[in-house]
N, C-alpha and C positions, 0 to 999 in steps of 0.2 A: 458384399461388405462395402460400406461407404467410407470415404476418407475422413469421416467424422467419428470414427471409432473412439469412444470415450476412454480416457486413461484413468486407471484406478488410483486412488489416493490423492487426487488433485483438489486443491482447496477451491478450484473453480470448476469442479466436476459437472459436466453437463452444460457448460456455458455455450458450447458450439452445438447448434441444432440444424445440421444439414443445410447450411446456407453457404456463404462464400468462405471457405476455409482459409484461403490465402489472406483475405482481408482480416479474418479473425486472428490469424497468427501475427500479422503486422500490428494489429491493435494490441495484442498481448506483448509484442516486442516493445511498443511504445510505453506500456505500463512498466515493463521491467527496467527500461532505461531510465524512466522517471525515478524509479525507486533506488536503483543501484548503479546508475551510470552505464556507459557503453559496455564495460566489461561484464555486466550482468546479462547481456543478450546472447542467447544461444538457442539452437533449435529444440533441444530437449526442454529447456526452461519455458520456451514459448508455448510448446505443446502442453506442458503441465498447466500453464495459466489458462490456455484455451480450453483445457479439459478434453484432449483428444490423445490418441496413442502416438508415441514418438515416430513411428514409421509413417504416419499420415502426412507429416510435414514434407517428406521427400517427394511427394507427388507434385508439390508446388515450388519447393526450393531445393536445389541440388546440394547445397551445403550451407554452413553458417554465413559464409561471405554473401551469398545470394540474399539471405534474409536480412543481413545487416544493411545491404544496399537498399532493399525495399523499405526498411524502417527509416533509414537515413532520408530517403526521398520524401517520406511523409513528414519527417521532422522539418525538412526544408520547406514543405508546403505550409506547415504551421508557422514557421518563421515569416514566410511571405504574407500570410494572413495577418499576423500581428503588425507587421510593418505597414501593410495597406490600411489597416484599421487606424493606426496612428496618423497616417497621411490624410485620411478622411476626416479625422477629428481636428487636426492642426493646420490643414492647408486650405482654409476657406477664405483667406483675405481677398478682397475685391481688386486690389492692385496687382497686376500681372507679375511685376518683379518681386514684390514681397510674398506673393503666393508661391512663386517658384522657389524662392529661398526657403519658405515654410515647408514645402514638399521635401526638399533635400534634408532639411533639419529633422523632419518627422521620419524619414528613412533611417537616418543614423540613430535617433533616439529609439525608434521602434526595434531596431536590431539589438541595441543594448538592453532594452526592456525584455525582449524575448530571452536573451542569455541569462538575465537575472531571474526571471520567472521559471525558466526551464533549463537549468544548467546541464542536465544530462542530455537532453535532446540537442541542446546547442552544440555540445561537444561532439556528439555523434554526427550531426548534420554537417559540421564544418571540418571535421577530421577524417571523414570517410572519403577515400579517393573518388574524384569525380571523373571528368573525361580523361581518356588515355593519353599517353605521350604523343599519339598519332594526331591529336587535335591540338594544333598549335595556338589557337586563340580561344581561351576559356570563355571570354565574353561572347564571342560569336556563337559558341556551342549553346549558350543559354539564351540567345537572343530571340529564339522562336519558341515560346512556351507551348506546351501541348495541351494545356487546359487554361481555365480562367485564373488560376492561382499562379502568380508570376514568381519566378526565382528571385531571392533577394538581390542578386546582382543586377537582374533586369530592372527592378524597381529603382535601384541606384542609378543605373545608366539612363533611364527615362527621366528621372529628376534632373540629372545633369543636362540632358538634351533640352529639357524645358527651359532651363536657365539660358541656353544658347538662343532658343527660339525667341525669348522676350528681350534679348539683348543684354543680359547681365553678365554672361560668360562668353568670352570670345572662342572661336573655333580653335584657335591655337592653344589657349589654356585649357580647352575641354579634352584635348588628347591625353589619354591615360589618367585623367582625373579620378576615375572610379577606383583606381588602385591606391591612390593617396587617401581617398575618403574611407575606403574599406579597411585599409591597414590601420587607420586611426581608431575606428570603432571596434574592429575586431580585437586590436591590442588591449583596449581597455576592457572589453568583454572578458577576455582571457584572464587578465589581471584580477578582475572582480569575481570570477567564478572559481578559479583555482590558483591564483597567485597572491601577492602580498596584499591585495585589497579585499581578499575574501572575507576577512574578519571585520571589515568596516560596516558601520550601520548603513542600511539601505539609503537613507536620506543623503548621507555623505557621498555614496557612490553615484547617486542621481545627480547630485551637484557637479561632481566631476564629469559625468557623462554630458551634461549640458556645456560645460567648459570645453571638453575635447571636441564635441561636435561643432560648436560654434568656432573654435579655433581652426578646425579643418575646413570649414566653409570659408572663413576669412582668408585662409591660405590659398585655397584653390581659386575662389572667386575674387577676393579682395574685399575689404570692408565697404559697407554702403556709405558713400560720402554724405548722404542726407540724414544719417542716423548715427548715434553714438555706437561704439563698437559693442557687439553682442558678447564679446569674450570678457568675462568677469573674472576677477581673482578669486581663487578657491580659499576658503577659510574654514576653521574648525577641524573636526576629525578627518575630513577628507584630505586635508593638506598635511596631516601628520604622517610621519614615517611609521609603517606597520610591519609586522612580522608575517612571513608566509606561513 
């Protein structure tokens, strides 16, 4: 008997065909989270989507927590890909200083874009416990990615380090700057996906996203003395008070 024993009554009956069941269950988990949020993810539900018997899952995942961790890891990979794609699109300025600022801006906007596009995966990825308490430095834990897709925090740290390399950010101001930047974009992402900004139009939220990211950069780096401030006042629906 293989671990791909088909489960009866599944809407995805037969989807798994003796390949990598662990990967199939993670893919099913991603599908479940997209549709119903983190609470929708379970071993039985994932086996139903994959089209295998519930007992088959235990050959790869000891319990729900193990599956959640694996799916959250893939969600983090997707966030990293989205952020890297935004960096590739927005960070092509030939001036080193402007390019470095563009990379940092793209990291922040890419993070928020991912949250808006994939609210369920965003919640799972960034609410699932990461390193244990035995790991005192979360940034160090993620500083050595195991594959080509970098953790969102690594992308943020690299963008800040680039600013130091080109002389835009001093080493003294660089210390802990990732936490100020991450707090800003994560806070807006949370407000926009399940808080008082949830009902706002996407265009209004994107306008707020640009404001928050630019304000965070100006706060950490300082405004560019050769250019007008990139932080613009927010008008329209995005500035109005909304109900949660």
